[in-house]
N, C-alpha and C positions, 0 to 999 in steps of 0.2 A: 661660462668659459674658463678654461684652467689656469693657472698661479699661473705659471711658465709660458702660455697664452696673452696673460696682462703687463711679464715686463718686456713677451718680444713689443706689445704694444708701445704699452715706455718707452723704449730706445726707436723705436722705428716717428715716433714723434719727436723726441729730443734732436736726433740727428739731421731727419729730414724739413725739423722745421726750424735746425741752428747747423745750417750745415757748414759752417765758417767756425765752431765754436771753439776758442784757444788754439787754434790751427794754428797763426802766429806769433803766439804767445809759448808756445811749446817747442817754436825754432828761435824765438831768442835769446838768447844767452845773458840776459840780465835779466827774466821774467821771473816770477816765482816757479810758475809752471817746469821751465827746464830745469831750473835750477834742482825743488825735488826730486825730477825726478835719476838728474846723474845725483844728486846725495844717496837716496836711504838705498838705490844700489853698489854704493863704491864707491863711485867716483869723485873725485874731488874737482876737477877739471873736464873742462869739453876735449881738451888734448888725451886725456886718462882711457873715455870712451874711446875714442876716434882711434888708438892705439888698442881698445882691448879689441875693438872689433875689426881689428888689419888680422887679413887673411882669412875672415869666412868667407865660405863662396856661395851658400844661401843663407839665407835671416828671414823670419818667420815674427811677424805681427799675428797675434791669436788674438783675435774679439778686436780691431783696431779701431771700431765706429768712423768717423771718417778722415781717418789716416794721417792723425795731427803724429802720434809718434812713429807709424810706418816713414813717413817723412825726414823724423827723426835720424830714424837710421837706418834711410840714408842719404843723409846729410854727413853723416857719421862714420861710415863704413865703404871699404877701398873703393874709385872707379871702377875696378878691375872683379868687387864681387857680380857672381852672373847675374842675382837677380835677389828683389828685396821683397818679398811678396804679405796681403794681407787679407786675413778673412776673416769673416762677420753676417752672422745669423739675421740684421734687419738695414744694415747700411750699409753694403758691400758699395750699393752704388753710388752715394756718398764721396768713398774714400774714393773709389775709381776717376769721379769726375776731381776732387780738389789737390792730387795726385799729378792729373796730367796738365788743371788751369796753373800746377806750377810749375811746371817744364821737365816732371820727377820720370826721368829711364830708368827702362829695367825692373820696374816695377809693376808685380799684379797682380789685382787684389778680386778674392774669389767668395761665394757666399756660401759659408757651411756654419751646421752646427761645432762646434766643441767638443759636444758629448754624441755625435754620429761616424759618422766614419772619414777617415781623410785622408787616407791613403791616396785620392787623387792629389792630397799637394806632394806627396815627392814626401822626402827624409831634408835637415836641415842641416847645419853647424849651431845655429845659434837661436832659439825662440824667447820671443819675447810677448809674457802673456800679465797683462797688469789691471788694477779693477776689474775684472771681466771675471773669473772664475764663481765670486761670487757675487754674483747674479745666473749661472747657468742651475742652481737647483741639486747638482752635486758637487761641488768645486773638486774632492778629490778623484771620480770618475772622468772629470774631463782633464784634472792635471794628468792624468794618467793615458790618456789618451793621447795627451799631446806628446807624452813620452814615446808613447811612442811612433814617433814622431821628429826622432832624435839623433846625429848621428852617432854615430862609437867617439866617445871626445868633445861630445856639441856641451852644448850650455842650452840651459834651460832657466829662465831669471823671469820670477810670479809675484805677485798683489795680491792678497788679500785682504779684508776686512778685519780689524779686532776685535775682542769682547770689548766693550765700552767701560765707562762708567754705570753701576746700577740705573738712578737716574736717566743717565742718557739714553741710557737705552731703554727704558720704561716711555720715556717721553716719542723718541724717533716713533716705534714700534706706534705707537700711543695715533699720530699725527701718518704715520701707511696707513693706519686703515681705517682713518677719515677717507682718507682720499683718493685710496686704492680705484675706486670705480665714478672716479669722476673724470672725464672728457680734458684731454688735455689744457682748455686754454680757465676750465676750475682750476685746476687744482693746479695750475700755475697763478693764478691769484691768491694763494692759500700761500703758496711759496711767495709771494712778491711780502705777502704783510710778515715770514718769517725773516724774508733778506731785508728788508725796511728795519725790519729790530735789531738783525748783526752790525746795518750800516749805522744806527744811531749808537748803540754800547760804542764800537769800532770810533765811533768822531768823540767820544767823551776821552779817545786817550791818557786811563787811566791806571795806573800801576795798585795793588795792594799786596801784603805779606797776607798771606793764608794759613791758618792749621790744618795741620793735618787733621782727615776724617775717614776713618779704615773706613767706615760702615757705609762710605757715601763713593770710596774710592779716590777723595778725595787728595793727593799730594802737598804736601808743606813746600812752603816757597812763593815766587812773586810771581804772580803774575797778573798780563793783562785782561781788564775787566772783559772784552769780550771772547778770549778767545778763554778764561778762565766759563763761562758757557758755555761755549764752544766744545770742549774737553768733558765735561761735569753734567752737562743740563738740557744739550738740547744743542742739533747741528745748525746755527745760522749764520750763513760763513758768508763771509764778504773781503771783494779784494779791491779794492783800491783801483789797481790797475783796469779792473775789467768793467763793460759797464755795468746800470744798475739787470740791465734784461741778463747777461752774459750769470751773472750771483746769482737770480734768480731760480735761472736752468741749473747751475751746479745747486740748489737748493733741494729742485725738482727731482735732479738724480739721484738725489739717497732720499727722498723719501716717496718716490712712487714708483718706482721698479718694488715690484711683491717676492720676489726671489732676492734676499739681499742677508747672507750668510755671512755669522759672524766668526771669526776661529780663533785659535791660541799658536803662542809658538812650537809647544812640543805636538799639535795635532800634523802642523804643515811640515817640521823636520819625519813626522810620522812618515807621512806621505812621499820622501824623499829619498829614505829609508828602506822601504814599499819597495819603492821604483828603482835602489840599488843605484842611485844620486852620489855623491863625490861634493857634501855642501862644501861653499867656498868662499860664500857670507850672506851675512843675516843680522837683519836690521827691525827691531823694533821702535814704533814711534808711536805718539798720539792715536794713529788714527787706524794704521795697520802694520801688518811682516810683510818682508820682501826676504826672500830667500832665491841664492842664489847657486844649481849645482850644475856638476858633467857629470855626463856618461861613462862609466870608465870606459 
């Protein structure tokens, strides 16, 4: 089985076995999911996102998963927006069902590969592709392919994983290799143990002053102990707003897909320059890189 086939299996299992994962949390304005999406894209408030989407006629959520961000874009776009579309390689049926059940109109979901022929989608004046390109096997090619679907004057907003601290990179890759051939249930059992570690560290509610350790990429400053482990040693995700199962699925989302590239800001900005796009926003957080750019 090719690595890309393994990644397809990972996400097919993830979304078909967890159809409503983070759907309502993404839409709820006081949730971490909602806040993180807005903040990393440079929108201080939901009103700012609504203003930014005003006048957009066709919007694409590329790599839409279960449709949670497709719904968010529909929620904050103009009622006159002709269409908010989603495209996904493994979960288009899940997104379509979720959007229909939630009563969203003028939404269309398509099955498609971000590295394949996307001309059937037409062109868009806003393309959102976040938490996806690093799973395609060729993030740069997927990005350039999407730029080909962007109208003049349109904007594309992407988010890709950044390179982490060296120990975190090592541990993440070690676990990924250990579980890559496991079926969903066995891989989830491993991720549940990782999740339990994250939960127990979080419940300690301990903060401490860490020294700077350049060789390990550790930054000086005050750290919560769970986030310290998370940032510098291993992804042991825990969010008390979610169920234990949902937390475990988010850890599975990181560890089971074998196509999982990490990038630098300079690399991503190079893609935008290659595509002839004007960068209007950039953000680097401990987890990834967000860049928005327009097609002149």
